[in-house]
DOVOSE-418632 format. One line per field, with one value per atom (N, C-alpha, C): residue number from 1; atom name; x, y, z. Coordinates in nm, 2 decimals. Layout:
BEGIN
num <- [NUM/...]
atome <- [CA/...]
east <- [X/...]
north <- [Y/...]
up <- [Z/...]
//
This chain:
BEGIN
num <- [1/1/1/2/2/2/3/3/3/4/4/4/5/5/5/6/6/6/7/7/7/8/8/8/9/9/9/10/10/10/11/11/11/12/12/12/13/13/13/14/14/14/15/15/15/16/16/16/17/17/17/18/18/18/19/19/19/20/20/20/21/21/21/22/22/22/23/23/23/24/24/24/25/25/25/26/26/26/27/27/27/28/28/28/29/29/29/30/30/30/31/31/31/32/32/32/33/33/33/34/34/34/35/35/35/36/36/36/37/37/37/38/38/38/39/39/39/40/40/40/41/41/41/42/42/42/43/43/43/44/44/44/45/45/45/46/46/46/47/47/47/48/48/48/49/49/49/50/50/50/51/51/51/52/52/52/53/53/53/54/54/54/55/55/55/56/56/56/57/57/57/58/58/58/59/59/59/60/60/60/61/61/61/62/62/62/63/63/63/64/64/64/65/65/65/66/66/66/67/67/67/68/68/68/69/69/69/70/70/70/71/71/71/72/72/72/73/73/73/74/74/74/75/75/75/76/76/76/77/77/77/78/78/78/79/79/79/80/80/80/81/81/81/82/82/82/83/83/83/84/84/84/85/85/85/86/86/86/87/87/87/88/88/88/89/89/89/90/90/90/91/91/91/92/92/92/93/93/93/94/94/94/95/95/95/96/96/96/97/97/97/98/98/98/99/99/99/100/100/100/101/101/101/102/102/102/103/103/103]
atome <- [N/CA/C/N/CA/C/N/CA/C/N/CA/C/N/CA/C/N/CA/C/N/CA/C/N/CA/C/N/CA/C/N/CA/C/N/CA/C/N/CA/C/N/CA/C/N/CA/C/N/CA/C/N/CA/C/N/CA/C/N/CA/C/N/CA/C/N/CA/C/N/CA/C/N/CA/C/N/CA/C/N/CA/C/N/CA/C/N/CA/C/N/CA/C/N/CA/C/N/CA/C/N/CA/C/N/CA/C/N/CA/C/N/CA/C/N/CA/C/N/CA/C/N/CA/C/N/CA/C/N/CA/C/N/CA/C/N/CA/C/N/CA/C/N/CA/C/N/CA/C/N/CA/C/N/CA/C/N/CA/C/N/CA/C/N/CA/C/N/CA/C/N/CA/C/N/CA/C/N/CA/C/N/CA/C/N/CA/C/N/CA/C/N/CA/C/N/CA/C/N/CA/C/N/CA/C/N/CA/C/N/CA/C/N/CA/C/N/CA/C/N/CA/C/N/CA/C/N/CA/C/N/CA/C/N/CA/C/N/CA/C/N/CA/C/N/CA/C/N/CA/C/N/CA/C/N/CA/C/N/CA/C/N/CA/C/N/CA/C/N/CA/C/N/CA/C/N/CA/C/N/CA/C/N/CA/C/N/CA/C/N/CA/C/N/CA/C/N/CA/C/N/CA/C/N/CA/C/N/CA/C/N/CA/C/N/CA/C/N/CA/C/N/CA/C/N/CA/C/N/CA/C/N/CA/C/N/CA/C/N/CA/C/N/CA/C/N/CA/C/N/CA/C/N/CA/C/N/CA/C]
east <- [-1.28/-1.21/-1.06/-1.03/-0.89/-0.81/-0.87/-0.79/-0.74/-0.82/-0.78/-0.70/-0.66/-0.59/-0.46/-0.38/-0.26/-0.28/-0.38/-0.42/-0.45/-0.54/-0.59/-0.47/-0.39/-0.27/-0.18/-0.15/-0.06/-0.12/-0.25/-0.32/-0.31/-0.32/-0.32/-0.18/-0.08/0.06/0.13/0.08/0.15/0.17/0.08/0.09/0.17/0.21/0.29/0.43/0.47/0.60/0.72/0.71/0.83/0.83/0.72/0.71/0.79/0.88/0.96/0.87/0.89/0.81/0.83/0.95/0.97/0.89/0.88/0.80/0.65/0.60/0.46/0.44/0.54/0.53/0.54/0.62/0.63/0.50/0.44/0.30/0.20/0.21/0.12/0.14/0.26/0.30/0.32/0.30/0.34/0.26/0.14/0.06/0.08/0.16/0.18/0.27/0.28/0.36/0.44/0.57/0.65/0.59/0.50/0.44/0.31/0.27/0.15/0.03/0.04/-0.08/-0.13/-0.06/-0.09/-0.19/-0.20/-0.30/-0.24/-0.29/-0.42/-0.41/-0.29/-0.28/-0.23/-0.19/-0.14/-0.01/0.07/0.20/0.30/0.39/0.49/0.62/0.72/0.85/0.91/0.91/0.98/0.91/0.79/0.71/0.71/0.77/0.77/0.90/0.89/1.00/1.08/1.21/1.29/1.27/1.26/1.24/1.10/1.00/0.87/0.88/0.96/0.98/1.03/1.13/1.18/1.07/0.99/0.89/0.78/0.75/0.64/0.67/0.80/0.83/0.82/0.87/0.86/0.71/0.63/0.49/0.42/0.44/0.38/0.42/0.55/0.60/0.53/0.52/0.45/0.31/0.24/0.10/0.08/0.17/0.15/0.18/0.28/0.32/0.22/0.19/0.11/-0.04/-0.10/-0.24/-0.29/-0.21/-0.25/-0.19/-0.11/-0.05/0.03/0.10/0.18/0.32/0.38/0.52/0.61/0.72/0.81/0.87/0.91/0.97/0.86/0.74/0.63/0.60/0.61/0.58/0.68/0.81/0.91/0.89/0.85/0.82/0.70/0.60/0.49/0.53/0.62/0.67/0.74/0.81/0.89/0.80/0.68/0.60/0.47/0.38/0.25/0.26/0.36/0.37/0.49/0.56/0.68/0.65/0.73/0.71/0.65/0.60/0.54/0.64/0.75/0.85/0.99/1.08/1.22/1.28/1.34/1.41/1.51/1.60/1.70/1.63/1.52/1.45/1.40/1.35/1.30/1.42/1.53/1.65/1.70/1.69/1.74/1.64/1.51/1.42/1.45/1.47/1.51/1.63/1.73/1.86/1.83/1.76/1.73/1.65/1.55/1.47/1.55/1.63/1.71/1.81/1.86/1.95/1.89/1.76/1.68/1.66/1.66/1.63/1.75]
north <- [3.16/3.23/3.19/3.06/3.01/3.08/3.10/3.16/3.30/3.37/3.51/3.52/3.41/3.42/3.49/3.47/3.55/3.70/3.74/3.88/3.94/3.87/3.91/3.92/3.82/3.82/3.94/3.96/4.07/4.21/4.22/4.35/4.38/4.27/4.29/4.34/4.30/4.33/4.45/4.49/4.58/4.72/4.76/4.89/4.89/4.78/4.77/4.83/4.92/4.99/4.90/4.79/4.71/4.60/4.59/4.49/4.53/4.44/4.46/4.43/4.51/4.50/4.36/4.31/4.17/4.07/4.08/3.98/3.99/4.11/4.12/4.06/4.08/4.02/3.87/3.82/3.67/3.61/3.68/3.64/3.64/3.74/3.76/3.65/3.61/3.51/3.37/3.34/3.20/3.09/3.12/3.01/3.01/3.10/3.10/2.99/2.95/2.85/2.90/2.85/2.91/2.89/2.79/2.76/2.84/2.93/3.01/2.94/2.82/2.75/2.79/2.88/2.91/3.02/3.07/3.17/3.27/3.39/3.44/3.50/3.53/3.60/3.51/3.39/3.30/3.35/3.41/3.47/3.35/3.38/3.29/3.33/3.25/3.27/3.40/3.45/3.58/3.70/3.68/3.79/3.78/3.68/3.65/3.70/3.74/3.77/3.64/3.63/3.51/3.45/3.53/3.48/3.41/3.46/3.39/3.25/3.24/3.11/3.00/3.04/2.95/2.91/3.00/2.98/2.89/2.90/2.82/2.67/2.64/2.50/2.44/2.51/2.47/2.47/2.57/2.57/2.45/2.41/2.29/2.16/2.15/2.04/2.03/2.15/2.16/2.12/2.16/2.13/1.98/1.92/1.77/1.70/1.74/1.67/1.70/1.83/1.87/1.85/1.89/1.89/1.76/1.70/1.58/1.46/1.48/1.37/1.27/1.32/1.24/1.23/1.11/1.10/1.19/1.23/1.33/1.28/1.15/1.09/1.09/1.05/1.05/1.19/1.28/1.42/1.47/1.44/1.47/1.40/1.27/1.19/1.26/1.30/1.37/1.50/1.57/1.70/1.67/1.56/1.52/1.45/1.41/1.34/1.42/1.42/1.49/1.64/1.70/1.85/1.90/1.81/1.86/1.97/2.06/2.18/2.30/2.28/2.39/2.46/2.39/2.44/2.42/2.51/2.49/2.36/2.29/2.16/2.17/2.28/2.29/2.30/2.36/2.37/2.23/2.15/2.02/1.93/1.94/1.87/1.90/2.03/2.07/2.00/2.01/1.94/1.79/1.73/1.59/1.56/1.64/1.62/1.64/1.74/1.76/1.64/1.60/1.49/1.36/1.33/1.21/1.21/1.33/1.34/1.31/1.34/1.32/1.17/1.09/0.95/0.87]
up <- [7.50/7.61/7.61/7.59/7.60/7.49/7.38/7.27/7.30/7.38/7.42/7.54/7.61/7.74/7.72/7.61/7.59/7.59/7.52/7.51/7.64/7.71/7.84/7.94/7.94/8.03/8.01/7.88/7.84/7.88/7.86/7.89/8.04/8.13/8.27/8.32/8.25/8.29/8.22/8.11/8.02/8.09/8.17/8.24/8.37/8.41/8.54/8.51/8.60/8.58/8.57/8.65/8.66/8.55/8.47/8.36/8.24/8.20/8.08/7.96/7.85/7.73/7.67/7.68/7.62/7.69/7.82/7.90/7.86/7.84/7.79/7.66/7.57/7.44/7.44/7.53/7.54/7.59/7.68/7.73/7.62/7.54/7.42/7.32/7.30/7.19/7.24/7.36/7.41/7.35/7.29/7.23/7.08/7.02/6.88/6.84/6.71/6.66/6.54/6.52/6.42/6.28/6.26/6.13/6.11/6.21/6.20/6.24/6.30/6.34/6.48/6.55/6.69/6.70/6.82/6.85/6.95/6.96/6.91/6.77/6.72/6.59/6.47/6.50/6.39/6.33/6.41/6.36/6.32/6.23/6.19/6.25/6.25/6.32/6.30/6.17/6.14/6.21/6.25/6.31/6.47/6.52/6.66/6.73/6.85/6.94/6.96/6.93/6.95/7.09/7.19/7.33/7.34/7.27/7.27/7.21/7.11/7.05/7.14/7.23/7.33/7.43/7.47/7.57/7.51/7.38/7.31/7.32/7.30/7.30/7.44/7.54/7.68/7.72/7.68/7.71/7.67/7.54/7.49/7.56/7.59/7.67/7.81/7.87/8.00/7.99/7.89/7.87/7.86/7.78/7.76/7.89/7.97/8.09/8.20/8.22/8.34/8.32/8.20/8.19/8.12/8.03/7.96/8.02/8.13/8.21/8.12/8.02/7.93/8.00/8.00/8.06/7.98/8.04/7.98/7.85/7.85/7.73/7.62/7.65/7.55/7.50/7.59/7.55/7.44/7.47/7.37/7.24/7.25/7.13/7.05/7.12/7.05/6.98/7.05/6.99/6.86/6.85/6.73/6.62/6.66/6.56/6.53/6.62/6.60/6.58/6.65/6.65/6.57/6.50/6.42/6.33/6.32/6.23/6.30/6.42/6.49/6.59/6.61/6.70/6.64/6.66/6.60/6.65/6.55/6.58/6.69/6.69/6.80/6.94/6.95/7.08/7.12/7.02/7.06/7.09/7.02/7.06/7.20/7.23/7.37/7.47/7.45/7.54/7.55/7.44/7.44/7.52/7.51/7.58/7.73/7.77/7.91/7.97/7.90/7.95/7.96/7.86/7.86/7.98/8.02/8.13/8.26/8.27/8.39/8.42/8.31/8.32/8.38]
//
């Protein structure tokens, strides 16, 4: 069921008149990874909406902090170690900068 949540979410919103097509696509692709290891379709970066790629990095950071209860600095560390290659390095560097400014 979890694997299909991007598809189900996008389906629920795609026919709303006020919903932008890009937003629906971001919802559909927010669990994908630039290396193709994501879901639901296993797309690689060249096949993804660039806006989706931004959301993917933030989504994983949020998952680590909110659901896994990892401290923000530790979440950034895990993105750079355990999850390296799944998200663009400039996005990870931006997250690192933001988190370091909060400290």
